[in-house]
C-alpha positions as CSV (number, residue, x, y, z in Angstrom):
1,M,-2.8,-9.4,0.2
2,K,-4.1,-12.9,0.6
3,A,-2.6,-16.2,-0.4
4,V,-3.8,-19.8,-0.5
5,V,-0.7,-21.9,0.1
6,Q,-0.8,-25.6,-0.8
7,R,2.0,-28.1,-0.2
8,C,2.2,-30.1,-3.4
9,R,4.0,-33.0,-5.0
10,S,3.5,-31.4,-8.4
11,A,1.5,-28.6,-10.0
12,S,1.0,-27.1,-13.4
13,V,-0.8,-24.3,-15.3
14,T,-2.3,-24.7,-18.7
15,V,-3.5,-21.9,-21.0
16,D,-5.2,-22.7,-24.3
17,G,-4.4,-26.3,-24.0
18,Q,-0.6,-25.7,-23.5
19,I,1.2,-26.2,-20.2
20,I,3.0,-22.9,-19.6
21,S,4.5,-23.6,-16.1
22,S,5.0,-26.7,-13.9
23,I,6.8,-27.6,-10.7
24,Q,7.6,-30.7,-8.7
25,R,7.7,-30.7,-4.9
26,G,7.1,-27.4,-3.3
27,L,4.3,-24.8,-2.9
28,M,1.3,-23.9,-5.1
29,V,0.3,-20.4,-4.2
30,L,-2.8,-18.4,-5.3
31,V,-2.2,-14.7,-4.7
32,G,-4.9,-12.0,-4.3
33,I,-4.0,-8.2,-4.1
34,G,-6.4,-5.8,-2.4
35,T,-7.0,-2.1,-3.2
36,N,-5.1,-0.9,-0.1
37,D,-2.1,-3.3,-0.4
38,T,1.4,-1.8,-0.7
39,I,5.0,-3.0,-1.1
40,H,5.0,-3.6,2.7
41,E,2.3,-6.3,2.4
42,S,4.1,-7.8,-0.6
43,Q,7.4,-8.1,1.3
44,W,5.6,-9.6,4.3
45,L,4.0,-12.3,2.1
46,V,7.3,-13.1,0.4
47,N,9.1,-13.6,3.7
48,K,6.2,-15.7,5.0
49,L,6.2,-18.0,2.0
50,L,9.9,-18.6,2.0
51,N,10.3,-19.2,5.7
52,L,7.0,-21.0,6.5
53,R,7.8,-24.4,8.0
54,F,5.4,-26.4,5.9
55,F,7.4,-29.6,5.3
56,P,8.4,-32.6,7.4
57,E,12.0,-33.2,8.6
58,G,12.9,-36.1,6.3
59,D,12.2,-36.7,2.6
60,N,10.4,-40.0,3.6
61,D,8.4,-38.5,6.5
62,E,4.7,-38.1,5.7
63,W,3.9,-35.4,8.3
64,G,5.5,-32.6,10.3
65,W,6.3,-28.9,10.2
66,K,10.1,-28.7,10.4
67,K,11.4,-27.2,7.1
68,S,10.6,-24.4,4.8
69,V,10.4,-24.6,1.0
70,M,14.0,-23.2,0.8
71,D,15.2,-25.8,3.3
72,I,14.1,-28.7,1.0
73,G,15.1,-26.9,-2.2
74,G,11.5,-26.9,-3.4
75,E,9.8,-24.9,-6.1
76,I,7.0,-22.3,-6.0
77,L,4.3,-21.9,-8.6
78,S,2.5,-18.6,-8.1
79,V,-0.8,-17.7,-9.8
80,S,-2.5,-14.3,-9.5
81,Q,-6.1,-14.8,-8.2
82,F,-8.2,-11.6,-7.8
83,T,-11.2,-13.7,-6.7
84,L,-9.6,-14.2,-3.3
85,M,-10.6,-10.6,-2.5
86,A,-14.3,-11.3,-3.0
87,V,-16.8,-10.1,-0.4
88,T,-19.8,-12.4,0.1
89,K,-21.6,-10.8,3.1
90,K,-24.6,-9.6,1.1
91,G,-26.6,-11.5,-1.5
92,S,-25.4,-14.5,-3.5
93,K,-23.2,-12.7,-6.0
94,P,-19.5,-12.2,-5.1
95,D,-18.4,-8.5,-4.8
96,F,-14.9,-8.0,-6.2
97,H,-14.5,-4.2,-5.5
98,G,-11.9,-5.1,-2.9
99,A,-9.5,-6.3,-5.5
100,M,-6.9,-3.9,-6.9
101,A,-7.5,-2.9,-10.5
102,A,-5.5,-5.0,-13.1
103,S,-3.5,-2.0,-14.3
104,Q,-2.1,-1.5,-10.8
105,S,-2.0,-5.1,-9.5
106,K,0.0,-6.3,-12.4
107,A,2.9,-4.1,-11.4
108,M,2.7,-5.1,-7.8
109,Y,2.4,-8.8,-8.7
110,D,5.5,-8.5,-10.8
111,T,7.3,-6.9,-7.9
112,F,6.2,-9.7,-5.7
113,L,7.6,-12.3,-8.1
114,T,10.9,-10.4,-8.4
115,D,11.2,-10.3,-4.7
116,L,10.7,-14.0,-4.4
117,R,13.3,-14.7,-7.1
118,T,15.8,-12.4,-5.5
119,K,15.5,-13.8,-2.0
120,Y,15.4,-17.4,-3.2
121,Q,16.5,-18.8,-6.6
122,H,15.2,-17.4,-9.9
123,D,14.7,-20.8,-11.5
124,K,12.7,-22.1,-8.5
125,I,9.9,-19.5,-8.9
126,K,7.3,-20.2,-11.7
127,D,4.3,-18.2,-12.7
128,G,1.0,-18.5,-14.5
129,Q,-0.3,-16.0,-17.0
130,F,-1.6,-12.8,-15.5
131,G,-5.2,-12.1,-16.3
132,A,-5.7,-15.2,-18.5
133,M,-8.2,-18.1,-18.1
134,M,-6.0,-20.9,-16.7
135,D,-6.4,-24.6,-15.8
136,V,-4.5,-25.2,-12.6
137,Q,-3.7,-28.8,-11.6
138,L,-1.8,-30.1,-8.6
139,I,-1.3,-33.0,-6.3
140,N,-1.8,-31.6,-2.8
141,D,0.5,-33.4,-0.4
142,G,-1.4,-34.2,2.7
143,P,-3.6,-32.4,1.9
144,A,-1.9,-29.4,3.5
145,T,-3.3,-26.0,2.9
146,I,-2.8,-22.7,4.7
147,I,-4.3,-19.2,4.2
148,L,-2.0,-16.2,4.7
149,D,-3.5,-12.7,5.1
150,S,-1.4,-9.6,5.3
151,I,-3.8,-8.2,7.8
152,D,-1.7,-10.1,10.2
153,A,1.5,-8.2,9.1
154,P,3.0,-5.8,11.7
155,A,2.7,-2.1,11.0
156,P,5.7,-0.8,8.9
157,V,8.4,1.0,10.9
158,I,8.6,4.7,9.9
159,P,12.2,5.8,10.1
160,K,13.0,9.1,11.8
161,P,13.9,11.9,9.4
162,Y,17.7,12.6,9.0
163,L,18.7,16.1,10.0
164,T,22.0,17.8,9.1
165,P,23.9,19.6,11.9
166,E,22.6,22.9,10.6
167,Q,19.0,21.6,10.6
168,K,19.4,20.4,14.1
169,R,20.7,23.8,15.2
170,L,17.8,25.6,13.6
171,R,15.4,23.1,15.1
172,K,16.9,23.7,18.6
173,E,16.6,27.5,18.2
174,Q,13.0,27.1,17.0
175,L,12.1,25.0,20.0
176,A,13.8,27.5,22.4
177,K,11.9,30.4,20.8
178,E,8.6,28.6,21.1
179,E,9.3,27.8,24.8
180,A,10.2,31.5,25.5
181,E,6.9,32.6,23.8
182,K,4.9,30.2,25.9
183,K,6.6,31.5,29.1
184,A,5.9,35.1,28.1
185,A,2.3,34.4,27.3
186,A,1.9,32.6,30.7
187,Q,3.5,35.7,32.4
188,D,1.0,38.0,30.7
189,R,-1.9,35.9,31.9
190,K,-0.5,35.8,35.5
191,P,-3.0,37.6,37.9
192,L,-1.8,40.6,39.8
193,S,-0.9,40.2,43.5
194,T,-2.6,42.2,46.2
195,T,0.3,44.6,46.2
196,E,0.1,45.1,42.5
197,V,-3.5,46.0,42.1
198,A,-4.0,48.1,39.0
199,P,-5.7,51.5,39.6
200,T,-9.3,51.7,38.6
201,T,-10.5,54.3,36.1
202,D,-12.0,56.5,38.9
203,E,-8.7,56.5,40.9
204,S,-6.7,57.4,37.8
205,L,-9.0,60.4,37.1
206,T,-8.7,61.6,40.8
207,Q,-4.9,61.5,40.6
208,K,-4.9,63.5,37.3
209,F,-7.3,66.1,38.9
210,K,-5.0,66.5,41.9
211,E,-2.0,67.0,39.7
212,S,-3.8,69.6,37.6
213,M,-4.9,71.5,40.7
214,M,-1.3,71.6,42.0
215,E,-0.2,73.2,38.7
216,I,-2.7,75.9,39.1
217,Y,-1.7,76.9,42.6
């Protein structure tokens, strides 16, 4: 996921000539969702937005990086923006194949907003209109703009599977069996010592001949 984060004095979204969302001091965020993004990237972005120290210490200070949007009680206006995932390496026409399809990204974007509201305050999080043509206006404070990219997110921690006592016992027995089989296989491959040289075919035939002759006489 990618996000263009702008510190603003105010911001609003207009659709068909009607203002549908507006905020005062806070963050104006454009959010792009890629084809490989998961809930892990969404949660990382939520935590970054809420804890990013993007505001000065005092209300009258003009500059500084001391407080987060939650620290100042600010608002967040989030707008879905698939064009952030454009690839422009070749030619002059943007390639948007890196953006997640609308049918999938809508669900992830809704989860992203729900997570923001749950971890902050529901009434502090405003939204545009997903998939609509929007006019977005803001007064950028500074200007101060930061780009966040979930490519910087740490890899998710994969928890170890829980095993019941019975499963642990069976697993221990399986490991012991595999170890015994390895030792047996190694023993079979062990070369014979000089005192344990196996008889050749000719020697075996000679011994059998002697035994048969003794039986005759």
